[in-house]
ROLUM-627906 format. One record per atom (N, C-alpha, C, CB): atom name; residue number from 1; residue in one letter; x, y, z. Coordinates in pm, whole numbers, plus 50000, padded with zeros to 5 digits. Atoms other than C-alpha are relative to their C-alpha. Glycine has a CB too. Layout:
REM residues N
- CA/NUM/A/X/Y/Z;
...
//
This chain:
REM residues 113
- N/1/X/50094/49874/50017;
- CA/1/X/49999/50002/49996;
- C/1/X/50075/50111/50007;
- CB/1/X/49889/50014/50104;
- N/2/X/49919/49904/50004;
- CA/2/X/50132/50336/49919;
- C/2/X/49977/50091/50130;
- CB/2/X/49984/50066/49872;
- N/3/X/50003/49925/49887;
- CA/3/X/50195/50535/50247;
- C/3/X/49957/50149/49966;
- CB/3/X/50134/49991/50065;
- N/4/X/50059/49862/50050;
- CA/4/X/50121/50867/50063;
- C/4/X/49861/50005/49970;
- CB/4/X/50064/50045/49878;
- N/5/X/50140/49990/50043;
- CA/5/X/49758/50789/50012;
- C/5/X/49929/49950/50139;
- CB/5/X/49962/49902/49855;
- N/6/X/50079/50045/49879;
- CA/6/X/49523/50796/50317;
- C/6/X/49842/49999/49948;
- CB/6/X/50026/50110/50137;
- N/7/X/50136/50019/50018;
- CA/7/X/49171/50670/50311;
- C/7/X/49918/50000/50119;
- CB/7/X/49981/49886/49933;
- N/8/X/50092/49996/49876;
- CA/8/X/48918/50780/50588;
- C/8/X/49867/50001/49969;
- CB/8/X/50021/50115/50083;
- N/9/X/50142/49997/50011;
- CA/9/X/48565/50707/50610;
- C/9/X/49947/50119/50089;
- CB/9/X/49939/49861/50042;
- N/10/X/50068/49864/49930;
- CA/10/X/48385/51039/50709;
- C/10/X/49868/49982/50022;
- CB/10/X/50008/50131/49918;
- N/11/X/50157/50050/49961;
- CA/11/X/48032/50902/50693;
- C/11/X/49956/49870/49935;
- CB/11/X/49886/50110/49952;
- N/12/X/50028/50123/50038;
- CA/12/X/47890/50570/50657;
- C/12/X/49839/49982/50054;
- CB/12/X/50114/49895/50061;
- N/13/X/50135/49983/49968;
- CA/13/X/47509/50623/50671;
- C/13/X/49896/49899/49944;
- CB/13/X/49966/50127/49958;
- N/14/X/50114/50103/50036;
- CA/14/X/47244/50338/50684;
- C/14/X/49892/50069/49957;
- CB/14/X/49953/49910/50114;
- N/15/X/50120/49939/50032;
- CA/15/X/46949/50414/50490;
- C/15/X/49880/49921/50066;
- CB/15/X/49988/50008/49848;
- N/16/X/50112/50048/49944;
- CA/16/X/46604/50337/50629;
- C/16/X/49938/49878/49937;
- CB/16/X/49913/50099/50003;
- N/17/X/50055/50101/50078;
- CA/17/X/46513/50115/50345;
- C/17/X/50086/50004/49868;
- CB/17/X/49844/50022/49978;
- N/18/X/49936/50017/50132;
- CA/18/X/46660/49985/50011;
- C/18/X/49950/50104/49902;
- CB/18/X/49974/49858/49944;
- N/19/X/50026/49877/50104;
- CA/19/X/46678/50255/49746;
- C/19/X/50053/49943/49865;
- CB/19/X/50088/50154/50043;
- N/20/X/49941/50046/50131;
- CA/20/X/46693/50135/49385;
- C/20/X/50049/50129/49936;
- CB/20/X/49891/49919/49904;
- N/21/X/49944/49877/50073;
- CA/21/X/46932/50422/49267;
- C/21/X/50016/49961/49851;
- CB/21/X/50146/50047/50063;
- N/22/X/49963/50013/50147;
- CA/22/X/46950/50462/48895;
- C/22/X/50111/50112/49966;
- CB/22/X/49862/50021/49903;
- N/23/X/49888/49895/50030;
- CA/23/X/47173/50799/48899;
- C/23/X/50002/50079/50112;
- CB/23/X/49980/50091/49871;
- N/24/X/49971/49923/49899;
- CA/24/X/47323/51019/49136;
- C/24/X/50024/50147/49941;
- CB/24/X/50116/49940/50076;
- N/25/X/49973/49854/50053;
- CA/25/X/47297/51396/49068;
- C/25/X/50082/50083/50107;
- CB/25/X/49854/50081/49970;
- N/26/X/49919/49937/49905;
- CA/26/X/47568/51604/49229;
- C/26/X/49988/50150/49963;
- CB/26/X/50150/49945/49999;
- N/27/X/50019/49861/50021;
- CA/27/X/47519/51983/49267;
- C/27/X/50103/50072/50092;
- CB/27/X/49851/50043/50031;
- N/28/X/49909/49896/49936;
- CA/28/X/47757/52260/49374;
- C/28/X/49888/50108/50069;
- CB/28/X/50110/50079/49874;
- N/29/X/50096/49909/49961;
- CA/29/X/47531/52481/49607;
- C/29/X/50050/50111/50077;
- CB/29/X/49903/49939/50069;
- N/30/X/49944/49895/49908;
- CA/30/X/47620/52825/49739;
- C/30/X/49881/50081/50056;
- CB/30/X/50105/50098/49923;
- N/31/X/50117/49940/49927;
- CA/31/X/47395/52997/49999;
- C/31/X/50068/50120/50054;
- CB/31/X/49929/49903/50117;
- N/32/X/49944/49865/49939;
- CA/32/X/47467/53383/50075;
- C/32/X/50019/50010/50170;
- CB/32/X/49891/50120/49956;
- N/33/X/49989/49964/49858;
- CA/33/X/47557/53514/50422;
- C/33/X/49866/50035/50076;
- CB/33/X/50092/50117/50009;
- N/34/X/50133/49977/49907;
- CA/34/X/47268/53542/50680;
- C/34/X/49871/49955/49914;
- CB/34/X/49981/50175/50047;
- N/35/X/50102/50065/50051;
- CA/35/X/47039/53306/50501;
- C/35/X/49947/49895/50089;
- CB/35/X/50036/49953/49881;
- N/36/X/50065/50102/49951;
- CA/36/X/46788/53111/50680;
- C/36/X/49897/49921/49913;
- CB/36/X/49944/50047/50106;
- N/37/X/50067/50068/50094;
- CA/37/X/46665/52855/50463;
- C/37/X/49853/49957/50033;
- CB/37/X/50079/49892/49970;
- N/38/X/50115/50041/49921;
- CA/38/X/46391/52747/50715;
- C/38/X/49961/49845/49986;
- CB/38/X/49880/50087/49959;
- N/39/X/50044/50133/49995;
- CA/39/X/46232/52416/50769;
- C/39/X/49969/49942/49859;
- CB/39/X/49879/49993/50089;
- N/40/X/50020/50031/50133;
- CA/40/X/46222/52189/50460;
- C/40/X/50027/49833/49990;
- CB/40/X/50102/50094/49904;
- N/41/X/50008/50150/50014;
- CA/41/X/46200/51821/50331;
- C/41/X/50037/49992/49847;
- CB/41/X/49842/49928/50042;
- N/42/X/49971/50036/50138;
- CA/42/X/46358/51656/50033;
- C/42/X/49939/49860/49968;
- CB/42/X/50156/50000/49975;
- N/43/X/50080/50108/50017;
- CA/43/X/46199/51385/49843;
- C/43/X/50077/49862/49976;
- CB/43/X/49913/50031/49890;
- N/44/X/49890/50090/49994;
- CA/44/X/46514/51169/49863;
- C/44/X/50085/50027/50098;
- CB/44/X/50069/49995/49889;
- N/45/X/49877/49934/49902;
- CA/45/X/46824/51143/50087;
- C/45/X/50063/50083/49930;
- CB/45/X/50110/49907/50059;
- N/46/X/49891/49911/50043;
- CA/46/X/47086/51393/50057;
- C/46/X/50109/49994/50078;
- CB/46/X/49964/50132/49994;
- N/47/X/49870/50009/49917;
- CA/47/X/47445/51359/50149;
- C/47/X/50081/50136/49943;
- CB/47/X/50092/49839/49971;
- N/48/X/49919/49882/50023;
- CA/48/X/47684/51679/50158;
- C/48/X/50118/50010/50049;
- CB/48/X/49948/50101/50037;
- N/49/X/49871/49989/49950;
- CA/49/X/48028/51790/50200;
- C/49/X/50007/50146/49983;
- CB/49/X/50112/49913/49928;
- N/50/X/49965/49868/49994;
- CA/50/X/48106/52140/50307;
- C/50/X/50134/50037/49935;
- CB/50/X/49999/50038/50133;
- N/51/X/49883/49962/50073;
- CA/51/X/48352/52311/50062;
- C/51/X/50068/50122/50070;
- CB/51/X/49961/50032/49853;
- N/52/X/49953/49875/49919;
- CA/52/X/48386/52659/50220;
- C/52/X/49870/50073/50084;
- CB/52/X/50069/50116/49886;
- N/53/X/50078/49945/49910;
- CA/53/X/48213/52874/50485;
- C/53/X/49948/49908/50107;
- CB/53/X/49901/50060/49934;
- N/54/X/50057/50098/49874;
- CA/54/X/47989/52717/50742;
- C/54/X/49854/50019/49990;
- CB/54/X/50054/50044/50167;
- N/55/X/50131/49997/50004;
- CA/55/X/47619/52637/50804;
- C/55/X/49956/49943/50149;
- CB/55/X/49949/49917/49873;
- N/56/X/50065/50044/49875;
- CA/56/X/47415/52594/51114;
- C/56/X/49901/49884/49953;
- CB/56/X/49920/50127/50077;
- N/57/X/50058/50101/50048;
- CA/57/X/47276/52249/51069;
- C/57/X/49913/49928/50113;
- CB/57/X/50100/49919/49938;
- N/58/X/50093/50068/49910;
- CA/58/X/46966/52096/51280;
- C/58/X/49902/49912/49912;
- CB/58/X/49919/50108/50090;
- N/59/X/50074/50089/50074;
- CA/59/X/46808/51785/51149;
- C/59/X/49861/50012/50056;
- CB/59/X/50057/49859/50006;
- N/60/X/50142/50011/49950;
- CA/60/X/46488/51761/51382;
- C/60/X/50000/50130/50104;
- CB/60/X/49963/49838/50080;
- N/61/X/50031/49876/49899;
- CA/61/X/46341/52053/51612;
- C/61/X/50065/49984/50123;
- CB/61/X/49850/50019/50035;
- N/62/X/49934/50019/49862;
- CA/62/X/46456/51889/51938;
- C/62/X/50147/49967/49994;
- CB/62/X/49930/49887/50079;
- N/63/X/49867/50039/50001;
- CA/63/X/46809/51803/51804;
- C/63/X/50088/50135/50044;
- CB/63/X/50037/49940/49851;
- N/64/X/49894/49890/49967;
- CA/64/X/47110/52012/51917;
- C/64/X/50068/50055/49859;
- CB/64/X/50126/49932/50104;
- N/65/X/49940/49954/50122;
- CA/65/X/47211/52239/51632;
- C/65/X/50137/49987/49984;
- CB/65/X/49973/50124/49980;
- N/66/X/49865/49995/50009;
- CA/66/X/47563/52205/51502;
- C/66/X/50068/50071/49880;
- CB/66/X/50040/49872/50006;
- N/67/X/49952/49918/50102;
- CA/67/X/47795/52427/51287;
- C/67/X/50085/49884/49911;
- CB/67/X/50093/50135/50065;
- N/68/X/49941/50077/50106;
- CA/68/X/47914/52253/50978;
- C/68/X/50112/50096/49934;
- CB/68/X/49884/49950/49892;
- N/69/X/49877/49948/50052;
- CA/69/X/48270/52368/50847;
- C/69/X/50063/49942/49882;
- CB/69/X/50089/49995/50096;
- N/70/X/49942/50060/50109;
- CA/70/X/48471/52312/50549;
- C/70/X/50063/49861/50024;
- CB/70/X/50096/50088/49951;
- N/71/X/49944/50143/49981;
- CA/71/X/48546/51936/50515;
- C/71/X/49892/49924/50069;
- CB/71/X/50139/49995/50088;
- N/72/X/50117/50075/49925;
- CA/72/X/48233/51834/50734;
- C/72/X/49916/49939/49892;
- CB/72/X/49905/50101/50096;
- N/73/X/50105/50063/50076;
- CA/73/X/47979/51607/50602;
- C/73/X/49870/49995/50063;
- CB/73/X/50037/49871/49967;
- N/74/X/50135/50011/49956;
- CA/74/X/47618/51574/50646;
- C/74/X/49898/49909/49938;
- CB/74/X/49950/50118/49994;
- N/75/X/50105/50081/50077;
- CA/75/X/47302/51364/50572;
- C/75/X/49851/50066/50042;
- CB/75/X/50010/49825/50045;
- N/76/X/50147/49987/49986;
- CA/76/X/46931/51457/50524;
- C/76/X/49918/49896/49963;
- CB/76/X/49955/50103/49933;
- N/77/X/50074/50126/50027;
- CA/77/X/46708/51169/50537;
- C/77/X/49869/50050/49902;
- CB/77/X/49949/49922/50155;
- N/78/X/50104/49974/50090;
- CA/78/X/46436/51157/50262;
- C/78/X/49861/50026/50089;
- CB/78/X/49988/49873/49897;
- N/79/X/50137/49985/49951;
- CA/79/X/46089/51296/50359;
- C/79/X/49999/50045/50132;
- CB/79/X/49923/49879/49993;
- N/80/X/49999/49946/49857;
- CA/80/X/46197/51408/50708;
- C/80/X/50027/50147/50011;
- CB/80/X/50105/49930/50083;
- N/81/X/49974/49842/49974;
- CA/81/X/46163/51767/50814;
- C/81/X/50153/50041/50047;
- CB/81/X/49895/50052/50124;
- N/82/X/49857/49967/49962;
- CA/82/X/46512/51926/50834;
- C/82/X/49960/50142/50072;
- CB/82/X/50120/50009/49856;
- N/83/X/50026/49865/49924;
- CA/83/X/46485/52231/51116;
- C/83/X/50071/50095/49938;
- CB/83/X/50038/50002/50147;
- N/84/X/49904/49895/50038;
- CA/84/X/46768/52426/50995;
- C/84/X/50114/49971/49919;
- CB/84/X/50049/50057/50108;
- N/85/X/49871/50011/50072;
- CA/85/X/47046/52486/50747;
- C/85/X/50042/50145/49969;
- CB/85/X/49988/49908/49864;
- N/86/X/49990/49854/49995;
- CA/86/X/47126/52843/50824;
- C/86/X/50140/50045/49968;
- CB/86/X/49959/50054/50138;
- N/87/X/49854/49928/50016;
- CA/87/X/47435/53062/50723;
- C/87/X/50001/50127/50098;
- CB/87/X/50029/50055/49830;
- N/88/X/49981/49886/49924;
- CA/88/X/47602/53344/50908;
- C/88/X/50075/50084/49939;
- CB/88/X/50049/49979/50116;
- N/89/X/49927/49885/50058;
- CA/89/X/47863/53601/50814;
- C/89/X/50062/49938/49859;
- CB/89/X/50125/50059/50113;
- N/90/X/49909/50046/50114;
- CA/90/X/48061/53387/50533;
- C/90/X/49915/49922/49910;
- CB/90/X/50126/49910/50049;
- N/91/X/50081/50095/50102;
- CA/91/X/47779/53187/50368;
- C/91/X/50054/49867/50000;
- CB/91/X/50004/50048/49850;
- N/92/X/49951/50128/50025;
- CA/92/X/47842/52849/50247;
- C/92/X/50001/49952/49874;
- CB/92/X/49941/49918/50068;
- N/93/X/50024/50092/50141;
- CA/93/X/47921/52629/49934;
- C/93/X/50051/49872/50048;
- CB/93/X/50091/50052/49847;
- N/94/X/49988/50131/50005;
- CA/94/X/47867/52280/49943;
- C/94/X/49970/49911/49885;
- CB/94/X/49937/49966/50087;
- N/95/X/50034/50086/50118;
- CA/95/X/47859/51967/49715;
- C/95/X/49902/49908/50055;
- CB/95/X/50125/49923/49934;
- N/96/X/50114/50094/49953;
- CA/96/X/47522/51767/49744;
- C/96/X/49990/49908/49904;
- CB/96/X/49862/50062/50023;
- N/97/X/50021/50119/50082;
- CA/97/X/47470/51427/49631;
- C/97/X/49863/49935/50023;
- CB/97/X/50108/49899/50029;
- N/98/X/50138/50041/49995;
- CA/98/X/47113/51320/49542;
- C/98/X/49980/49866/49933;
- CB/98/X/49913/50103/49936;
- N/99/X/50015/50144/50069;
- CA/99/X/47069/50939/49481;
- C/99/X/49853/50005/49960;
- CB/99/X/50035/49859/50108;
- N/100/X/50141/49976/50060;
- CA/100/X/46758/50921/49257;
- C/100/X/49972/49877/49936;
- CB/100/X/49987/50124/49896;
- N/101/X/50058/50107/50060;
- CA/101/X/46543/50648/49150;
- C/101/X/49956/50018/49839;
- CB/101/X/49885/49968/50086;
- N/102/X/50039/49981/50142;
- CA/102/X/46423/50604/48776;
- C/102/X/49893/50112/50003;
- CB/102/X/49943/49862/49932;
- N/103/X/50078/49903/50026;
- CA/103/X/46243/50895/48671;
- C/103/X/49977/50116/50096;
- CB/103/X/49898/49946/49973;
- N/104/X/49985/49899/49897;
- CA/104/X/46301/51100/48989;
- C/104/X/50075/50110/49978;
- CB/104/X/50048/49951/50105;
- N/105/X/49936/49892/49971;
- CA/105/X/46406/51443/49023;
- C/105/X/50014/50055/50132;
- CB/105/X/49956/50078/49935;
- N/106/X/49971/49936/49879;
- CA/106/X/46557/51611/49323;
- C/106/X/49901/50117/50045;
- CB/106/X/50136/50050/49988;
- N/107/X/50062/49892/49950;
- CA/107/X/46329/51836/49511;
- C/107/X/50024/50027/50145;
- CB/107/X/49868/49987/49975;
- N/108/X/49999/49960/49875;
- CA/108/X/46319/52055/49809;
- C/108/X/49872/50085/50031;
- CB/108/X/50123/50070/50023;
- N/109/X/50106/49940/49973;
- CA/109/X/46011/52177/49958;
- C/109/X/49992/50066/50132;
- CB/109/X/49908/49918/49982;
- N/110/X/50006/49940/49858;
- CA/110/X/45975/52449/50247;
- C/110/X/49874/49959/50066;
- CB/110/X/50007/50157/50000;
- N/111/X/50104/50043/49915;
- CA/111/X/45736/52352/50527;
- C/111/X/49977/50106/50115;
- CB/111/X/50035/49860/50056;
- N/112/X/50038/49920/49901;
- CA/112/X/45565/52556/50802;
- C/112/X/50089/49967/50126;
- CB/112/X/49853/49984/50023;
- N/113/X/49936/49994/49863;
- CA/113/X/45744/52625/51141;
- C/113/X/49919/49894/50076;
- CB/113/X/49993/50154/50074;
//
């Protein structure tokens, strides 16, 4: 093995059920400073990797919010309400991975507080 190569698992997320993935859409998403996206849901699971900046991430309303920084990864489960993904002074850029089934398009729907 080459000692100059490092392989570290940073997220190993079990999905709640089997997902017949046909394709994976990868998006670079930038959210400006002081943006509160608000509660939202996705129609499929989302995996993300913070590239620059930071975001306050809170999966469920009762969970403790945490700040994600460059290099951090996150998971948003399908059809579960995400309480927060908010930016502060510097905004955030992240890469989002959307595993999609046949004929599915990735969606984000804002929901009531």
